[in-house]
C-alpha positions as CSV (number, residue, x, y, z in Angstrom):
1,X,-68.5,24.1,24.2
2,X,-67.0,24.8,21.0
3,X,-64.2,27.3,21.0
4,X,-64.9,30.1,18.9
5,X,-61.6,32.2,18.2
6,X,-59.3,32.2,15.7
7,X,-59.1,28.2,15.2
8,X,-60.1,27.5,11.5
9,X,-63.4,25.8,10.1
10,X,-61.9,22.7,9.5
11,X,-59.8,22.1,13.3
12,X,-62.8,23.3,14.8
13,X,-65.2,20.4,13.9
14,X,-62.3,17.6,14.5
15,X,-62.1,19.0,17.5
16,X,-66.2,19.3,18.4
17,X,-65.6,15.2,16.6
18,X,-63.4,13.8,19.3
19,X,-64.9,15.7,22.2
20,X,-67.8,14.2,21.0
21,X,-66.6,10.7,20.5
22,X,-65.1,11.0,24.5
23,X,-68.4,11.3,25.9
24,X,-69.7,8.3,24.2
25,X,-68.8,6.1,27.3
26,X,-71.3,8.3,29.5
27,X,-74.7,7.5,27.0
28,X,-75.8,4.7,28.9
29,X,-75.2,6.2,32.6
30,X,-78.1,6.6,34.7
31,X,-79.9,10.3,34.5
32,X,-80.0,10.5,38.3
33,X,-75.6,9.4,38.0
34,X,-75.3,12.3,35.7
35,X,-77.9,14.8,38.2
36,X,-75.2,13.7,41.6
37,X,-72.3,14.1,39.6
38,X,-73.2,17.5,38.2
39,X,-73.4,19.5,41.4
40,X,-77.0,20.7,40.2
41,X,-78.8,20.6,43.6
42,X,-82.4,19.3,43.2
43,X,-85.1,20.7,42.4
44,X,-83.1,23.0,40.3
45,X,-83.0,21.0,36.0
46,X,-80.2,19.2,35.2
47,X,-80.5,21.1,31.9
48,X,-82.9,23.3,29.9
49,X,-82.3,22.8,26.7
50,X,-81.8,19.6,24.3
51,X,-79.8,19.3,21.0
52,X,-81.2,15.4,19.8
53,X,-79.1,14.5,16.6
54,X,-80.7,11.3,15.3
55,X,-80.8,9.0,12.3
56,X,-84.2,9.2,10.3
57,X,-86.4,7.7,7.6
58,X,-87.5,9.8,5.0
59,X,-90.8,7.8,4.8
60,X,-93.7,8.8,6.5
61,X,-94.9,7.9,9.9
62,X,-98.0,6.7,8.2
63,X,-95.8,4.5,6.0
64,X,-93.6,3.1,9.0
65,X,-97.0,1.7,10.5
66,X,-97.9,-1.8,9.2
67,X,-100.0,-3.1,12.1
68,X,-103.5,-4.3,10.6
69,X,-106.3,-2.6,11.4
70,X,-104.4,0.6,13.0
71,X,-105.1,3.5,10.5
72,X,-102.3,6.4,11.1
73,X,-103.7,10.3,11.8
74,X,-101.4,12.2,13.0
75,X,-98.0,12.4,15.2
76,X,-96.8,15.1,17.1
77,X,-93.8,15.2,19.6
78,X,-93.8,16.7,23.4
79,X,-91.0,17.8,25.4
80,X,-90.0,18.7,28.8
81,X,-87.6,20.9,28.0
82,X,-87.8,24.9,27.5
83,X,-85.9,24.6,24.0
84,X,-85.7,21.5,22.4
85,X,-83.9,21.5,18.8
86,X,-84.0,17.9,17.0
87,X,-81.5,17.4,13.8
88,X,-83.0,14.5,11.5
89,X,-80.0,13.1,9.3
90,X,-82.2,11.8,6.5
91,X,-79.2,10.1,4.6
92,X,-79.4,12.2,1.6
93,X,-79.9,16.0,3.5
94,X,-81.6,17.0,7.5
95,X,-84.7,18.1,8.8
96,X,-84.7,20.5,11.5
97,X,-87.1,20.2,14.5
98,X,-87.8,22.9,17.1
99,X,-89.9,23.0,20.4
100,X,-89.8,25.8,22.0
101,X,-91.9,29.0,24.4
102,X,-94.0,30.6,21.9
103,X,-92.0,33.8,23.1
104,X,-89.1,32.5,21.1
105,X,-90.6,30.9,18.3
106,X,-89.5,27.5,16.6
107,X,-89.4,29.2,13.0
108,X,-86.9,31.5,14.7
109,X,-84.4,28.8,16.0
110,X,-84.2,26.5,13.0
111,X,-83.7,29.6,10.8
112,X,-80.4,30.3,13.0
113,X,-79.5,26.5,12.8
114,X,-80.0,26.7,9.2
115,X,-77.8,29.6,8.8
116,X,-75.0,28.4,11.2
117,X,-75.1,24.8,9.2
118,X,-75.0,26.4,6.1
119,X,-72.0,28.9,6.7
120,X,-70.7,25.9,7.7
121,X,-70.9,23.9,5.0
122,X,-69.7,26.5,2.5
123,X,-66.8,27.5,4.9
124,X,-66.0,23.8,5.0
125,X,-65.7,23.5,0.5
126,X,-64.5,26.8,0.3
127,X,-62.2,28.3,3.1
128,X,-61.6,25.6,5.4
129,X,-58.4,27.6,7.3
130,X,-61.5,30.5,8.0
131,X,-62.2,30.9,11.5
132,X,-65.2,29.8,13.2
133,X,-65.7,32.9,14.9
134,X,-66.7,34.4,11.3
135,X,-69.5,32.0,10.5
136,X,-72.5,33.9,10.4
137,X,-75.4,32.6,12.5
138,X,-77.9,36.0,11.8
139,X,-80.2,35.2,9.5
140,X,-81.4,38.3,7.4
141,X,-84.8,38.8,9.4
142,X,-82.6,38.4,12.6
143,X,-80.1,40.7,11.4
144,X,-82.6,43.7,10.3
145,X,-83.9,43.1,13.6
146,X,-81.0,43.6,15.9
147,X,-79.4,46.2,13.7
148,X,-82.6,48.2,12.6
149,X,-85.9,47.6,14.3
150,X,-84.6,47.4,18.1
151,X,-82.1,50.4,17.2
152,X,-85.1,52.5,16.2
153,X,-84.4,54.5,19.0
154,X,-84.6,58.2,17.0
155,X,-86.2,61.0,19.1
156,X,-86.8,64.9,18.1
157,X,-85.7,66.9,20.8
158,X,-84.7,70.3,20.9
159,X,-81.1,70.4,19.3
160,X,-80.2,74.2,19.2
161,X,-81.1,74.6,22.9
162,X,-78.5,75.3,25.6
163,X,-79.0,74.3,29.1
164,X,-79.6,77.2,30.7
165,X,-82.3,78.0,28.5
166,X,-83.8,75.1,29.9
167,X,-83.9,76.8,33.1
168,X,-84.7,79.9,32.1
169,X,-87.7,78.4,30.8
170,X,-89.0,77.1,34.2
171,X,-88.0,80.2,36.2
172,X,-90.2,81.9,33.4
173,X,-93.3,79.3,34.6
174,X,-92.5,79.2,38.2
175,X,-90.5,82.6,39.5
176,X,-92.1,82.2,43.2
177,X,-91.6,78.4,43.4
178,X,-88.5,77.2,45.6
179,X,-85.3,76.1,43.3
180,X,-82.7,75.7,45.7
181,X,-82.4,74.6,49.0
182,X,-78.9,74.6,51.4
183,X,-79.3,73.9,55.1
184,X,-81.4,77.2,56.1
185,X,-80.9,78.6,52.8
186,X,-83.3,79.0,50.1
187,X,-83.6,80.4,46.7
188,X,-86.1,80.5,44.5
189,X,-86.1,80.5,40.6
190,X,-86.7,84.1,40.0
191,X,-83.9,84.9,42.8
192,X,-81.3,82.1,41.1
193,X,-82.0,83.3,37.6
194,X,-81.6,86.6,38.4
195,X,-78.1,86.5,40.2
196,X,-76.8,84.1,37.7
197,X,-77.9,86.6,34.9
198,X,-76.0,89.3,37.0
199,X,-72.7,87.6,37.5
200,X,-73.2,86.4,33.8
201,X,-73.1,89.7,32.3
202,X,-70.3,90.2,34.3
203,X,-68.1,87.4,33.0
204,X,-69.0,88.6,29.5
205,X,-67.3,92.0,30.2
206,X,-64.3,90.3,31.5
207,X,-64.0,88.5,28.2
208,X,-65.7,85.4,28.3
209,X,-67.0,84.0,24.6
210,X,-68.2,80.6,23.4
211,X,-65.6,77.8,24.0
212,X,-64.2,79.1,26.7
213,X,-63.2,77.6,30.0
214,X,-64.2,79.3,33.5
215,X,-62.8,77.6,36.1
216,X,-65.2,77.2,38.8
217,X,-63.4,76.4,43.0
218,X,-66.4,76.0,45.2
219,X,-67.9,74.3,48.0
220,X,-71.4,72.7,47.8
221,X,-73.6,76.1,48.2
222,X,-76.2,77.9,46.4
223,X,-73.4,80.1,45.1
224,X,-71.7,77.1,43.3
225,X,-75.2,77.1,41.1
226,X,-75.3,80.3,40.6
227,X,-71.5,80.4,39.8
228,X,-72.5,77.4,37.1
229,X,-75.3,79.1,35.6
230,X,-73.7,82.1,35.3
231,X,-70.8,80.4,33.1
232,X,-73.1,78.9,31.0
233,X,-75.0,82.0,30.1
234,X,-71.9,84.2,29.4
235,X,-71.3,81.4,26.6
236,X,-68.1,79.8,28.4
237,X,-68.0,76.1,30.0
238,X,-67.3,75.5,32.8
239,X,-63.9,73.5,34.7
240,X,-64.9,72.4,38.2
241,X,-62.2,72.0,40.6
242,X,-63.1,70.5,43.4
243,X,-61.4,72.1,46.9
244,X,-60.8,68.3,48.0
245,X,-58.6,68.0,45.6
246,X,-55.0,68.0,46.3
247,X,-53.3,71.6,44.9
248,X,-51.1,69.9,42.7
249,X,-53.4,68.6,40.6
250,X,-56.0,72.0,41.1
251,X,-52.5,73.2,39.3
252,X,-52.2,70.7,36.9
253,X,-56.2,71.2,36.1
254,X,-56.2,74.9,35.4
255,X,-52.7,75.0,33.1
256,X,-54.3,72.2,30.9
257,X,-57.6,74.1,30.7
258,X,-56.3,77.5,30.2
259,X,-59.1,79.0,31.7
260,X,-59.8,82.6,31.0
261,X,-61.3,83.4,34.5
262,X,-61.4,81.4,38.0
263,X,-64.5,81.6,40.2
264,X,-64.3,80.6,44.0
265,X,-66.1,80.9,47.0
266,X,-65.2,81.0,50.6
267,X,-63.0,79.3,52.0
268,X,-61.1,77.7,49.5
269,X,-58.6,79.9,48.3
270,X,-56.2,77.8,50.7
271,X,-56.5,74.7,48.3
272,X,-55.4,77.1,45.2
273,X,-52.1,78.0,47.0
274,X,-50.0,76.0,44.7
275,X,-52.0,76.8,41.6
276,X,-51.5,80.6,42.4
277,X,-48.3,80.6,40.0
278,X,-50.2,79.7,37.2
279,X,-52.8,81.9,37.9
280,X,-50.6,84.6,38.0
281,X,-48.2,83.7,35.2
282,X,-51.7,83.3,32.8
283,X,-52.7,86.5,34.4
284,X,-56.2,84.9,34.8
285,X,-59.0,87.0,37.3
286,X,-60.0,85.5,40.5
287,X,-63.7,85.9,41.5
288,X,-65.0,85.4,44.9
289,X,-68.8,84.6,43.8
290,X,-69.3,85.7,47.8
291,X,-66.9,88.8,48.6
292,X,-66.6,89.9,45.4
293,X,-70.8,90.6,44.6
294,X,-70.7,93.6,44.6
295,X,-68.9,94.7,41.6
296,X,-71.8,93.1,39.2
297,X,-74.5,94.3,41.6
298,X,-75.8,96.8,39.3
299,X,-75.5,94.1,36.0
300,X,-78.5,92.8,34.3
301,X,-81.2,91.4,35.6
302,X,-82.3,89.7,32.0
303,X,-81.1,86.9,30.4
304,X,-78.2,87.2,28.0
305,X,-78.6,86.8,24.7
306,X,-77.2,84.1,22.6
307,X,-77.1,86.0,19.5
308,X,-74.4,88.6,20.9
309,X,-71.8,86.3,20.9
310,X,-73.1,83.7,18.6
311,X,-73.3,80.9,21.1
312,X,-75.0,77.5,20.1
313,X,-75.6,74.3,21.5
314,X,-72.5,72.9,19.6
315,X,-70.5,75.0,22.0
316,X,-68.8,73.7,25.1
317,X,-70.7,73.2,28.0
318,X,-68.0,71.7,30.5
319,X,-64.8,70.2,30.8
320,X,-64.4,67.6,33.8
321,X,-61.0,65.7,34.3
322,X,-60.9,62.7,34.5
323,X,-59.1,60.4,37.8
324,X,-55.6,60.0,36.0
325,X,-56.1,56.4,37.5
326,X,-54.5,55.2,34.4
327,X,-52.1,58.1,33.5
328,X,-52.0,61.8,33.3
329,X,-55.9,63.2,34.2
330,X,-57.7,64.4,30.8
331,X,-60.4,66.9,30.2
332,X,-63.2,65.1,28.9
333,X,-65.3,67.9,26.9
334,X,-68.9,68.3,26.6
335,X,-71.1,70.2,24.4
336,X,-74.7,71.8,25.2
337,X,-76.7,69.6,22.8
338,X,-75.6,66.5,24.1
339,X,-76.3,67.0,27.4
340,X,-79.6,68.7,26.5
341,X,-80.5,65.0,24.6
342,X,-79.6,63.3,27.9
343,X,-81.7,65.8,30.5
344,X,-84.9,65.8,28.3
345,X,-84.8,61.8,28.1
346,X,-84.2,61.8,32.0
347,X,-87.5,63.9,32.0
348,X,-89.2,61.7,29.8
349,X,-88.5,58.8,31.0
350,X,-89.1,60.0,35.3
351,X,-91.6,62.5,35.0
352,X,-90.0,65.4,37.7
353,X,-92.3,67.8,38.5
354,X,-93.2,70.8,41.0
355,X,-93.6,68.3,44.1
356,X,-90.4,66.2,43.5
357,X,-87.1,67.6,45.6
358,X,-83.5,65.7,43.8
359,X,-80.5,65.1,46.6
360,X,-77.5,67.0,45.2
361,X,-74.7,65.0,46.3
362,X,-72.0,64.0,44.1
363,X,-68.9,66.1,44.1
364,X,-69.2,68.2,41.2
365,X,-66.2,66.9,39.6
366,X,-67.9,64.0,38.4
367,X,-70.6,63.9,35.6
368,X,-73.2,62.6,37.8
369,X,-73.4,66.0,39.4
370,X,-74.5,67.4,35.7
371,X,-78.1,66.1,36.0
372,X,-78.4,66.4,39.4
373,X,-77.4,70.0,39.0
374,X,-80.0,70.7,36.1
375,X,-82.3,68.3,35.7
376,X,-84.5,68.9,38.4
377,X,-84.2,73.0,37.5
378,X,-85.6,72.0,34.4
379,X,-88.6,70.5,36.0
380,X,-89.7,72.8,38.4
381,X,-88.5,70.8,41.0
382,X,-86.2,71.2,44.2
383,X,-82.5,70.7,44.3
384,X,-81.3,70.6,47.7
385,X,-77.5,70.5,48.3
386,X,-76.2,68.2,50.5
387,X,-73.4,69.9,52.8
388,X,-69.1,69.6,52.2
389,X,-68.8,66.3,52.2
390,X,-72.0,65.2,53.6
391,X,-72.1,62.2,50.6
392,X,-69.6,60.6,52.9
393,X,-72.0,60.0,56.1
394,X,-75.0,57.9,56.1
395,X,-76.4,59.6,59.1
396,X,-76.7,62.8,57.9
397,X,-77.9,61.9,54.1
398,X,-80.5,59.8,56.3
399,X,-81.4,62.9,57.9
400,X,-81.4,65.1,54.8
401,X,-83.9,62.7,53.3
402,X,-86.4,62.9,55.9
403,X,-85.6,66.5,56.4
404,X,-86.4,67.5,52.5
405,X,-88.4,64.6,51.6
406,X,-85.8,63.7,48.8
407,X,-87.7,61.7,46.3
408,X,-84.6,61.2,43.4
409,X,-81.2,61.3,44.2
410,X,-78.1,58.6,43.1
411,X,-75.8,55.8,44.4
412,X,-73.1,54.4,42.9
413,X,-73.5,50.6,43.7
414,X,-70.6,50.5,46.5
415,X,-71.9,53.8,48.5
416,X,-75.5,52.2,48.1
417,X,-74.2,49.2,49.8
418,X,-73.2,51.3,52.8
419,X,-76.2,53.3,52.6
420,X,-78.5,50.3,52.7
421,X,-76.5,48.9,55.6
422,X,-77.1,51.3,57.9
423,X,-79.0,50.8,60.7
424,X,-81.3,54.0,60.2
425,X,-81.6,53.8,56.5
426,X,-85.3,51.9,56.7
427,X,-86.6,55.5,58.6
428,X,-86.3,57.5,55.3
429,X,-88.4,54.9,52.8
């Protein structure tokens, strides 16, 4: 192995030479002995690549054959290894011969080696103290492949579209289809859009404008989706406040994000007790989506117009706070354009439709929840809301997956392992 750190080229070459000299004592060791000492169990191969350095002659094969009556026709090397690279030292120069699978390409392997050797020789002649890691090993064609061809991922997407507009377009296409399911509650696309519109118009009356933060502290429920969509439609950016968080953390996030309003749902006010002073001092209005709904029951049911407040896709969509495990929690700000790009890519890649059901089980203080909320709603699928804290119960998840015929859900690896190991998990496949 060659260290490619800060050590200079000349020192590195000398170190490699020393290591190779030490290995000479083993050059006549039987292959069977090497296999036993390697710890590589049969039938796995001892090695899968071979670098062969050999002193050779510049003479052709025909000139080497002197046997009377024998005519030289053709010679071709063979190898048992997936990759064999032979370096022929001709005395006045070198020749490189690569034998490798066609999918890799022998010419490419030789071009890599030639580029590295040319860079090494130049550095030894001119800058021997130059770190070995700075020697270029990419031929021009490979550099173009890596930097240009493999990065040719540009794709057109509607860069001036906001997240909620994707949902509004779907609601217009399938108004009667079920949009949200939570236990025994169901909302159609039309019902969800109407409720979100009325709350959005009310938020605008309260003065919500683009880039304003609107905090939302509510347990997983249809009202949560209504609140998120309403905030976006009003032009604001939602700031999720997980009711399970300690009141001190909620107070910090409220103070740091400086929301212009706070939406809550039933049963979470206790979690905001410590934050009450922050809200009172800032005179932040608190709206209970369930209890206070009568305040906006007569608000317009139509989609709010973006142009009325100058909302664009470059404005904030949400602010989610980091865990704070490495210091003070920090608010990560994300605009509509970036999220729309992600959502449309997911739809192109996985193509949800009206027959799909997505399980929303990630706490909305984590960014995975963003696509769980909005991806199914732009594709006409059903958004199935797990009960509060239900994501921690494998038995409940199995029941919901089976009952609601879930087709798409997300697991982090550690949670997936627990779920797979659960005895009844196989019954929901």
